[in-house]
N, C-alpha and C positions, 0 to 999 in steps of 0.2 A: 413761280411766275414773279416778275419783278413788279414794283410800284412805279407808277409814271409820277414824277414828281418835278414838273416844270418849274425853272429856275424863278424866283421870286426877287422883288425887290426888297430895299431896307425898309423896316417899318415893324407895325403890328405882327404877333405870330401867325403863321398861314393856320389855316383851318382845313384839315383833310378833308370835312365834309362838304365844304363850300367847293374846293378842288374837284371832287367827285362829282357833285351836281353841275358844275361849269363845263367840265368834259363832256358829261355825259348829254347836256343840251345842246353842246356844239354838234355833237355826231347826228341828233335829232335834226337839228336846223340844216346840216347839210343834206340830209335824206330829203326833208320838206322844201329847203330853198335853193339847194345847191351851192356851190362857193360863191358864185357871183353875186347872189343876192343876199347872202349871209352876214348880218351884222353885229357888232359886239351888243348892240341894244338890244337885239333879238334874243341873244344868248342870255344876257343879263335877267330878261324878263322871264324866258323858260326856266332858267336855275333858281329863281327867285331871290337873287341878289341885286346889290346897288351895281349901275354900272362902273361906279369907282372904284368898286371891286377888281372887277376883270384888270381894268387900267394898271391897279397897282400888281398885278399878277403877269401881266403880259405886255409886249410892247404894242403888239397889233393884232390884226384877226389871221394874219401868215403864223406867226407864232403860237397861237392857240390852236387852230388846225392842226399843226404838227404834232403838238403835245395831245391832242385827243386820238389823233390816229395813231401816235406812238402807243397808246394805253390798250389800242387793240391789238397789235403785234406782241404785246408784253404777255398776251394770252397765249403764245405759242409755247409748246412744251415739246421735247425731244421723248417720243416713246422709246420704251424698252421692248421691243419685240423680237428680240433674242437673234439679231443678226443686222449687219450694216444697211444692208439693201431695205430691210424692211422699217428699219428706223429711219432710212433717208425718204421712203415713199411717205410714212406717215406724215413727218414734220411736212414735207412738201404739200400734201394734201391740205393740212392744216392752215398753211399760208396761202394757197390757192383760195381756201374757202372764205379765209380773211378780206382777199383782194375783191372776191366777188360780192362783198356787203357793199352796198351804194356808197356809206358813208367813208369808207376806206377806200373806195374808188374816185370818187370825185375829191376827196381831201386831199389824198397822195398826188394824184395828176395835178391837181391845181398848185399846191405849195413845190411841187418840182419845177413845174412851169416858172413860177415867181423867183424860184430860186436861181435861176441863169441869169438874172439881173441882181441877186442879192446874196453876196458871200456869207454875210452873217446866217442868213436863212439856211446855206447849203450846210452850214458850219452846225447850225441846230437839226438839221435832218440828219446828218452824219452822228452827233451825238447822241439824240432821242430817238433814233429808230435803227440805223445801221450798226454803230457800235454795241448797243446793249443788246442786239439779235446775234452779233457774232459769238456768243457764249456757248450756243446749240453746236457751232462748227468744233468749239474746241472740246465739250462735253460728249459730241458724238464721236470724234476721234479717239479719244482717249477711251472711251468704252470699247472703239472697235481694236483699238492696239492690246487692250487686256485681254480681248478675244483671241488675240492672235490674227485677227483678219486683216491687220495693217502693221507695217515696221515700225518702231519707235523711231523718233527723229529726233537725235542727240544735239541738233544745232538750234538754239532757241529762235535766232534770226530766221533761218531757214523754215522752221516750222511756224512761225507767226507770218512769213508770205504766203505758204502754204494756205493755212485758215483763209486769210483773205481773199485768195485765189477762189478756195470751196466756196466762201458765201458769194463773192460775185457771181459764179457760175450759176448756183442755185437760184438766188434774187433775180439776175438778169432774165434768165430763161423762164422763170413763174411770170416775172412782171410783163416781160414782152408777150408771152402766151396769153395772158390773159387781159392784160389793159391795151397793148399796143395792136397785136392780132385780133383780138375779142373771139378768143376760141376759150373753150372748156378744157380746164386741166383735169380731165378724167383719169379714171385709175390707169387704162390702158396708155395714155400719154404718160403719166409719173411712172408706171414700170420701165416704159422706154427710155423715158430722161434719167431714171436711174442706172439704168444698165450702162448707157453711156458714161455717165458720172463714175462708176465704179471701175470701167475699163482704165480710164484716166488716173483713178487713184490706185488701183493695184498692180499697173502696168510700171515697169523700169523705165524712165527718160532714156530716149535714145541720145548717146554721147556724138555731140559733132564731132567729126574727123579733123575739121580746122580749128576746134577750139573756139572761144569767145572771140577771138582775133580776127 
């Protein structure tokens, strides 16, 4: 599990205990108040720190919520269940369970909406959440290749492109299922989704008769 370390500003050394308390207080405020009513003052009171402490660490509410939600996703771990299919099912169920938590659901939906008008916020979401979790795709693919379930990918550029695509497919499907469609990602759905994903991973891509041109 990775540590969530929000980017701080220059000044006195950071306190890990204060960061932990602030991020936990932010998630509690998201549950109790929702994103629209959450304020940095309320978070500071809940965390037992001065409001200036928050402003030294985060530019505003959006950035704070991104880091609070990112810490939840850092709980994700790729289980070793003995097969690629079982590993995928395990991590997708974990992902869906996190998205079912009210603090993750309200926080993620809010900052994604805000990021449509804020490029810096979009970049923070990419670096704090998306890029950090792509590690599981790389780990899972390497494990499956070692088992002989997937062929090796000697081209690093193509391997990176494939990893991005796998992550987009998994994250996009689970987010849409749980947050957009508001449906449960239960065991049956996860197994069906995994079968479709594996079909794409293990099938050889069809070559176009006309080429790329």
